[in-house]
KOLSELUM-281170 format. One record per residue (C-alpha): residue number from 1; x, y negated, z. Coordinates in nm, 2 decimals, m for minus. Last residue first. Example, Ala and Ser with C-alpha at 12.3 -4.5 7.8 and 13.67 -1.06 7.14 Angstrom:
% KOLSELUM-281170
(2,(1.37,0.11,0.71))
(1,(1.23,0.45,0.78))
***
This chain:
% KOLSELUM-281170
(421,(2.72,m4.13,m3.30))
(420,(2.39,m3.93,m3.39))
(419,(2.23,m3.77,m3.11))
(418,(1.95,m3.48,m3.22))
(417,(1.96,m3.25,m2.90))
(416,(2.26,m3.29,m2.71))
(415,(2.49,m2.97,m2.69))
(414,(2.40,m2.69,m2.42))
(413,(2.37,m2.41,m2.61))
(412,(2.38,m2.13,m2.37))
(411,(2.05,m2.21,m2.17))
(410,(1.90,m2.54,m2.16))
(409,(1.88,m2.76,m2.47))
(408,(1.97,m3.18,m2.41))
(407,(1.80,m3.47,m2.50))
(406,(1.95,m3.82,m2.48))
(405,(1.85,m4.17,m2.48))
(404,(1.51,m4.17,m2.47))
(403,(1.34,m4.51,m2.39))
(402,(1.18,m4.63,m2.07))
(401,(0.97,m4.93,m2.07))
(400,(1.09,m5.16,m1.75))
(399,(1.14,m5.48,m1.98))
(398,(0.88,m5.52,m2.26))
(397,(0.82,m5.27,m2.56))
(396,(0.54,m5.36,m2.84))
(395,(0.75,m5.50,m3.11))
(394,(0.90,m5.81,m3.22))
(393,(1.26,m5.97,m3.14))
(392,(1.43,m5.71,m2.96))
(391,(1.80,m5.78,m2.90))
(390,(2.05,m5.48,m2.90))
(389,(2.23,m5.39,m2.64))
(388,(2.58,m5.16,m2.58))
(387,(2.79,m5.20,m2.91))
(386,(2.68,m5.52,m2.97))
(385,(2.35,m5.65,m3.13))
(384,(2.13,m6.00,m3.16))
(383,(1.82,m5.93,m3.32))
(382,(1.60,m5.64,m3.38))
(381,(1.25,m5.55,m3.51))
(380,(1.07,m5.25,m3.31))
(379,(0.94,m4.93,m3.44))
(378,(0.83,m4.70,m3.18))
(377,(0.83,m4.34,m3.19))
(376,(0.70,m4.09,m2.95))
(375,(0.87,m3.80,m2.81))
(374,(0.64,m3.53,m2.68))
(373,(0.52,m3.50,m2.34))
(372,(0.13,m3.55,m2.42))
(371,(0.11,m3.87,m2.28))
(370,(0.44,m3.97,m2.50))
(369,(0.81,m3.99,m2.45))
(368,(0.98,m4.28,m2.59))
(367,(1.17,m4.28,m2.89))
(366,(1.36,m4.60,m3.05))
(365,(1.30,m4.68,m3.42))
(364,(1.48,m4.97,m3.61))
(363,(1.36,m5.30,m3.80))
(362,(1.63,m5.55,m3.92))
(361,(1.67,m5.39,m4.23))
(360,(1.26,m5.46,m4.35))
(359,(1.20,m5.16,m4.54))
(358,(1.03,m4.98,m4.28))
(357,(0.79,m5.24,m4.26))
(356,(0.70,m5.37,m3.90))
(355,(0.31,m5.42,m3.86))
(354,(0.21,m5.10,m3.90))
(353,(0.44,m4.90,m3.64))
(352,(0.40,m5.19,m3.40))
(351,(0.06,m5.00,m3.29))
(350,(0.32,m4.75,m3.07))
(349,(0.20,m4.86,m2.75))
(348,(0.45,m4.96,m2.46))
(347,(0.27,m4.91,m2.13))
(346,(0.57,m4.79,m1.89))
(345,(0.52,m4.41,m2.07))
(344,(0.40,m4.45,m2.45))
(343,(0.04,m4.53,m2.48))
(342,(m0.17,m4.32,m2.70))
(341,(m0.08,m4.13,m3.05))
(340,(0.21,m4.29,m3.25))
(339,(0.24,m4.08,m3.57))
(338,(0.36,m3.74,m3.66))
(337,(0.48,m3.67,m3.27))
(336,(0.80,m3.46,m3.23))
(335,(0.78,m3.15,m3.07))
(334,(1.13,m3.08,m2.99))
(333,(1.15,m2.80,m3.26))
(332,(1.20,m3.08,m3.51))
(331,(1.49,m3.25,m3.37))
(330,(1.48,m3.59,m3.19))
(329,(1.68,m3.87,m3.33))
(328,(1.88,m4.09,m3.10))
(327,(2.12,m4.40,m3.21))
(326,(1.87,m4.67,m3.13))
(325,(1.86,m4.54,m2.78))
(324,(2.23,m4.55,m2.79))
(323,(2.24,m4.89,m2.84))
(322,(2.04,m5.00,m2.49))
(321,(1.76,m5.23,m2.58))
(320,(1.71,m5.57,m2.48))
(319,(1.49,m5.85,m2.43))
(318,(1.69,m6.17,m2.45))
(317,(1.80,m6.43,m2.12))
(316,(2.10,m6.59,m2.18))
(315,(2.12,m6.55,m2.55))
(314,(2.43,m6.58,m2.77))
(313,(2.55,m6.55,m3.14))
(312,(2.83,m6.51,m3.39))
(311,(3.07,m6.52,m3.09))
(310,(3.40,m6.45,m3.22))
(309,(3.60,m6.15,m3.01))
(308,(4.00,m6.12,m3.04))
(307,(4.23,m5.88,m2.93))
(306,(4.54,m6.14,m2.99))
(305,(4.87,m5.97,m3.04))
(304,(5.15,m6.21,m2.92))
(303,(5.39,m6.41,m3.15))
(302,(5.45,m6.71,m3.01))
(301,(5.40,m6.74,m2.64))
(300,(5.08,m6.74,m2.42))
(299,(5.19,m6.89,m2.05))
(298,(5.22,m7.24,m2.13))
(297,(5.04,m7.37,m1.86))
(296,(4.78,m7.59,m2.07))
(295,(4.74,m7.33,m2.36))
(294,(4.43,m7.43,m2.55))
(293,(4.42,m7.19,m2.80))
(292,(4.24,m7.30,m3.17))
(291,(4.14,m7.01,m3.37))
(290,(4.23,m6.98,m3.74))
(289,(4.05,m6.75,m3.93))
(288,(4.27,m6.52,m4.23))
(287,(4.05,m6.31,m4.48))
(286,(4.05,m5.95,m4.48))
(285,(4.04,m5.69,m4.80))
(284,(4.10,m5.35,m4.73))
(283,(4.26,m5.13,m5.01))
(282,(4.56,m5.06,m4.81))
(281,(4.61,m5.44,m4.75))
(280,(4.43,m5.71,m4.96))
(279,(4.43,m6.04,m4.85))
(278,(4.16,m6.28,m4.92))
(277,(4.24,m6.68,m5.00))
(276,(3.93,m6.85,m4.89))
(275,(4.13,m6.93,m4.57))
(274,(3.82,m7.00,m4.24))
(273,(3.95,m7.31,m4.04))
(272,(3.88,m7.41,m3.67))
(271,(3.72,m7.10,m3.51))
(270,(3.74,m7.25,m3.11))
(269,(3.92,m7.07,m2.80))
(268,(3.93,m6.93,m2.45))
(267,(4.14,m6.72,m2.30))
(266,(4.03,m6.39,m2.13))
(265,(4.27,m6.24,m1.81))
(264,(4.23,m5.88,m1.71))
(263,(4.58,m5.78,m1.88))
(262,(4.83,m6.10,m1.93))
(261,(5.11,m5.96,m2.17))
(260,(4.86,m5.73,m2.36))
(259,(4.66,m6.02,m2.48))
(258,(4.30,m6.13,m2.47))
(257,(4.06,m6.35,m2.66))
(256,(3.72,m6.52,m2.67))
(255,(3.59,m6.72,m2.96))
(254,(3.32,m7.00,m2.97))
(253,(3.22,m7.09,m3.29))
(252,(3.30,m7.43,m3.44))
(251,(3.41,m7.31,m3.82))
(250,(3.13,m7.02,m3.92))
(249,(3.17,m6.62,m3.87))
(248,(2.87,m6.41,m3.99))
(247,(3.00,m6.40,m4.36))
(246,(3.35,m6.28,m4.27))
(245,(3.21,m5.97,m4.10))
(244,(3.19,m5.72,m4.44))
(243,(3.52,m5.88,m4.55))
(242,(3.69,m5.76,m4.24))
(241,(3.89,m6.05,m4.02))
(240,(4.23,m6.13,m3.99))
(239,(4.29,m6.35,m3.67))
(238,(4.57,m6.60,m3.68))
(237,(4.55,m6.76,m3.30))
(236,(4.61,m7.11,m3.25))
(235,(4.86,m7.28,m2.99))
(234,(4.84,m7.61,m2.79))
(233,(5.04,m7.67,m2.49))
(232,(5.33,m7.54,m2.65))
(231,(5.46,m7.85,m2.78))
(230,(5.57,m7.99,m3.09))
(229,(5.70,m7.67,m3.23))
(228,(6.05,m7.63,m3.38))
(227,(6.23,m7.34,m3.57))
(226,(6.59,m7.31,m3.64))
(225,(6.82,m7.25,m3.92))
(224,(6.62,m7.14,m4.23))
(223,(6.83,m7.13,m4.56))
(222,(6.72,m7.39,m4.82))
(221,(6.66,m7.23,m5.16))
(220,(6.86,m7.16,m5.42))
(219,(7.19,m7.30,m5.38))
(218,(7.19,m7.34,m5.00))
(217,(7.44,m7.16,m4.89))
(216,(7.51,m7.14,m4.53))
(215,(7.86,m6.99,m4.40))
(214,(7.85,m6.91,m4.01))
(213,(8.16,m7.03,m3.83))
(212,(7.93,m7.15,m3.54))
(211,(7.62,m6.96,m3.53))
(210,(7.28,m7.02,m3.72))
(209,(6.90,m6.83,m3.64))
(208,(6.79,m7.03,m3.38))
(207,(6.41,m7.00,m3.29))
(206,(6.14,m7.16,m3.05))
(205,(6.34,m7.53,m3.01))
(204,(6.10,m7.73,m2.85))
(203,(5.96,m8.05,m2.95))
(202,(6.04,m8.39,m3.14))
(201,(6.00,m8.40,m3.47))
(200,(6.26,m8.37,m3.77))
(199,(6.52,m8.28,m3.57))
(198,(6.86,m8.31,m3.74))
(197,(7.13,m8.13,m3.93))
(196,(7.43,m8.36,m3.94))
(195,(7.61,m8.24,m4.25))
(194,(7.33,m8.44,m4.44))
(193,(7.50,m8.75,m4.36))
(192,(7.76,m8.67,m4.56))
(191,(7.50,m8.57,m4.85))
(190,(7.40,m8.93,m4.82))
(189,(7.73,m9.07,m4.86))
(188,(7.77,m8.87,m5.17))
(187,(7.42,m9.00,m5.30))
(186,(7.52,m9.32,m5.24))
(185,(7.87,m9.30,m5.40))
(184,(7.69,m9.17,m5.69))
(183,(7.41,m9.41,m5.68))
(182,(7.68,m9.69,m5.67))
(181,(7.84,m9.53,m5.92))
(180,(7.57,m9.59,m6.16))
(179,(7.53,m9.94,m6.04))
(178,(7.87,m10.04,m6.15))
(177,(7.83,m9.84,m6.48))
(176,(7.56,m10.08,m6.57))
(175,(7.75,m10.39,m6.47))
(174,(8.02,m10.24,m6.72))
(173,(7.78,m10.16,m7.00))
(172,(7.64,m10.55,m6.95))
(171,(8.00,m10.68,m6.99))
(170,(8.07,m10.50,m7.27))
(169,(7.74,m10.56,m7.45))
(168,(7.89,m10.98,m7.37))
(167,(8.20,m10.86,m7.50))
(166,(8.06,m10.77,m7.83))
(165,(7.82,m11.06,m7.88))
(164,(8.10,m11.28,m7.83))
(163,(8.30,m11.11,m8.10))
(162,(8.00,m11.13,m8.33))
(161,(8.02,m11.51,m8.28))
(160,(8.41,m11.53,m8.31))
(159,(8.36,m11.35,m8.63))
(158,(8.13,m11.55,m8.79))
(157,(8.33,m11.88,m8.73))
(156,(8.62,m11.71,m8.87))
(155,(8.46,m11.67,m9.18))
(154,(8.32,m11.97,m9.22))
(153,(8.67,m12.11,m9.18))
(152,(8.78,m11.88,m9.44))
(151,(8.53,m11.96,m9.67))
(150,(8.64,m12.30,m9.64))
(149,(8.99,m12.23,m9.72))
(148,(8.90,m12.02,m10.03))
(147,(8.65,m12.33,m10.16))
(146,(8.96,m12.55,m10.15))
(145,(8.99,m12.86,m9.91))
(144,(9.00,m13.21,m9.98))
(143,(8.67,m13.29,m10.18))
(142,(8.57,m13.52,m9.92))
(141,(8.25,m13.27,m9.87))
(140,(8.55,m13.01,m9.83))
(139,(8.74,m13.18,m9.59))
(138,(8.42,m13.28,m9.36))
(137,(8.36,m12.86,m9.38))
(136,(8.72,m12.79,m9.29))
(135,(8.68,m13.02,m8.96))
(134,(8.36,m12.88,m8.87))
(133,(8.47,m12.53,m8.92))
(132,(8.77,m12.63,m8.69))
(131,(8.55,m12.70,m8.42))
(130,(8.34,m12.42,m8.44))
(129,(8.63,m12.16,m8.45))
(128,(8.76,m12.33,m8.13))
(127,(8.41,m12.27,m7.98))
(126,(8.39,m11.91,m8.04))
(125,(8.75,m11.85,m7.91))
(124,(8.62,m12.04,m7.63))
(123,(8.31,m11.82,m7.59))
(122,(8.51,m11.45,m7.66))
(121,(8.78,m11.57,m7.41))
(120,(8.50,m11.60,m7.15))
(119,(8.32,m11.28,m7.23))
(118,(8.60,m11.08,m7.22))
(117,(8.67,m11.21,m6.88))
(116,(8.34,m11.09,m6.76))
(115,(8.43,m10.76,m6.94))
(114,(8.75,m10.79,m6.69))
(113,(8.56,m10.84,m6.40))
(112,(8.36,m10.57,m6.47))
(111,(8.62,m10.30,m6.52))
(110,(8.71,m10.41,m6.18))
(109,(8.38,m10.34,m6.06))
(108,(8.39,m9.99,m6.21))
(107,(8.72,m9.93,m6.08))
(106,(8.58,m10.04,m5.74))
(105,(8.30,m9.78,m5.78))
(104,(8.54,m9.48,m5.90))
(103,(8.74,m9.54,m5.57))
(102,(8.41,m9.53,m5.36))
(101,(8.32,m9.22,m5.55))
(100,(8.65,m9.02,m5.43))
(99,(8.66,m9.18,m5.10))
(98,(8.25,m9.05,m5.03))
(97,(8.36,m8.70,m5.23))
(96,(8.62,m8.66,m4.97))
(95,(8.40,m8.70,m4.66))
(94,(8.17,m8.42,m4.86))
(93,(8.44,m8.21,m4.90))
(92,(8.58,m8.27,m4.48))
(91,(8.20,m8.26,m4.32))
(90,(8.21,m7.91,m4.21))
(89,(7.83,m7.87,m4.13))
(88,(7.65,m8.02,m3.76))
(87,(7.39,m7.86,m3.60))
(86,(7.12,m8.00,m3.40))
(85,(7.14,m8.36,m3.42))
(84,(6.86,m8.53,m3.24))
(83,(6.63,m8.74,m3.50))
(82,(6.32,m8.65,m3.36))
(81,(6.35,m8.53,m2.99))
(80,(6.49,m8.23,m2.89))
(79,(6.36,m7.98,m2.60))
(78,(6.58,m7.66,m2.60))
(77,(6.39,m7.32,m2.56))
(76,(6.65,m7.10,m2.76))
(75,(6.98,m7.30,m2.83))
(74,(7.10,m7.67,m2.94))
(73,(7.44,m7.82,m2.99))
(72,(7.57,m7.58,m3.26))
(71,(7.88,m7.71,m3.44))
(70,(8.12,m7.62,m3.76))
(69,(7.87,m7.43,m3.95))
(68,(8.06,m7.38,m4.30))
(67,(7.91,m7.52,m4.64))
(66,(7.58,m7.53,m4.86))
(65,(7.34,m7.85,m4.84))
(64,(6.99,m7.88,m4.83))
(63,(7.01,m7.72,m4.45))
(62,(6.69,m7.58,m4.28))
(61,(6.46,m7.63,m4.02))
(60,(6.11,m7.47,m4.06))
(59,(5.83,m7.68,m3.86))
(58,(5.57,m7.57,m3.64))
(57,(5.24,m7.72,m3.55))
(56,(4.95,m7.49,m3.37))
(55,(5.19,m7.28,m3.24))
(54,(5.12,m6.89,m3.32))
(53,(4.94,m6.60,m3.14))
(52,(4.89,m6.29,m3.37))
(51,(4.53,m6.16,m3.46))
(50,(4.28,m5.91,m3.40))
(49,(3.94,m5.81,m3.46))
(48,(3.56,m5.80,m3.34))
(47,(3.30,m6.04,m3.41))
(46,(3.05,m6.10,m3.16))
(45,(2.67,m6.08,m3.05))
(44,(2.64,m6.16,m2.68))
(43,(2.34,m6.06,m2.49))
(42,(2.21,m6.24,m2.14))
(41,(1.92,m6.01,m1.97))
(40,(1.63,m5.84,m2.01))
(39,(1.59,m5.47,m1.98))
(38,(1.44,m5.19,m2.16))
(37,(1.49,m4.88,m1.95))
(36,(1.71,m4.57,m2.02))
(35,(1.62,m4.19,m2.05))
(34,(1.77,m3.84,m2.02))
(33,(1.57,m3.56,m2.18))
(32,(1.57,m3.17,m2.09))
(31,(1.46,m2.96,m2.34))
(30,(1.45,m2.58,m2.31))
(29,(1.06,m2.54,m2.35))
(28,(0.98,m2.83,m2.60))
(27,(0.88,m3.12,m2.40))
(26,(0.58,m3.17,m2.13))
(25,(0.23,m3.14,m2.11))
(24,(0.15,m2.85,m1.88))
(23,(m0.09,m2.59,m1.98))
(22,(0.13,m2.28,m2.14))
(21,(0.45,m2.38,m1.88))
(20,(0.20,m2.34,m1.61))
(19,(0.04,m2.07,m1.72))
(18,(0.34,m1.89,m1.76))
(17,(0.45,m1.97,m1.41))
(16,(0.14,m1.86,m1.27))
(15,(0.11,m1.54,m1.44))
(14,(0.47,m1.43,m1.28))
(13,(0.35,m1.54,m0.98))
(12,(0.04,m1.30,m1.01))
(11,(0.28,m1.02,m1.11))
(10,(0.53,m1.06,m0.82))
(9,(0.22,m1.08,m0.60))
(8,(0.06,m0.75,m0.71))
(7,(0.41,m0.61,m0.69))
(6,(0.45,m0.67,m0.36))
(5,(0.06,m0.55,m0.25))
(4,(0.16,m0.22,m0.42))
(3,(0.47,m0.20,m0.25))
(2,(0.28,m0.25,0.06))
(1,(0.00,0.00,0.01))
***
């Protein structure tokens, strides 16, 4: 009797469990859902990228002359003023050129003096020829001079006139030679002055690439000797933005970035320029975006790699859904509802399915657990979004509604059901 009673009790319990699974609404047998709630709070949409910290204004200092560096007067981090000497080239060759051109200029000036004397001599000869011609012309009128003597006097006068013109032309040429030689001397003096390599701006030396005794060759282009920055309190980040995101970036947007040198610290900046010249690296098109970066404590250093978030949209209060809920898709065996039926948990309704067109790229589908225990689709229109949240612009959801983010199958197969990452 006792054994029979135990058998009956066990059979009754088994039947009760079977009836509970048969008549209790819920998920498909063996499916356990995880939920996340719709919340209200701030949301920030940003374009994430990387870039390099650079001085806002820098100048490369080179040499216009070739020669040997005889002296270097500054080092890294030296503070210099505009006009200060940074280095010197050996000036001996250029000093010799100056002396040579000074001598040539003196010769040219002497030739001017000689040409001026020739002009005065030609003037005297012309005046003498005129007087002689007038006397002979008077004699000819009186019949006391032959035609041959008259012609000789006339030819002498014309020759003296031409001689004066020639002397004057030689004087002009001599004076032009002086101007030419003065210009050559001036160029030689400029070259001599350029053996002193001076700072073009007031700032700080951040790069030095020359040592005393080094030979500088400036035949094709000026070699880089130093790099100066006006100051390190104003920096900029040269960010590389992918072509898929460049349309969301605009001048004036706020940017936040961090560098590995100062973990846990966030720096602020603002987009100042979007360069329209594309760059292709391994078939990826990027555009350079310049972001201002105030650096009052001079902690940021040139060359640091920055992890950058350019804020393209921000709201202090928004109804938002977890991004994981947007990635969830139920399996067919989980008993998915073909269309909304009833009100989902939390009071959300599926009536938005008809209002929000599936062709709208901003419309997405999330899933709640319906009254019948089956996953129920809810269509919403999204606004700002990031890796964690998406803003709800239109739809039946409200703060506190629960959305399915995960479905686990009980038993041997423990893989998530329908998760798509």
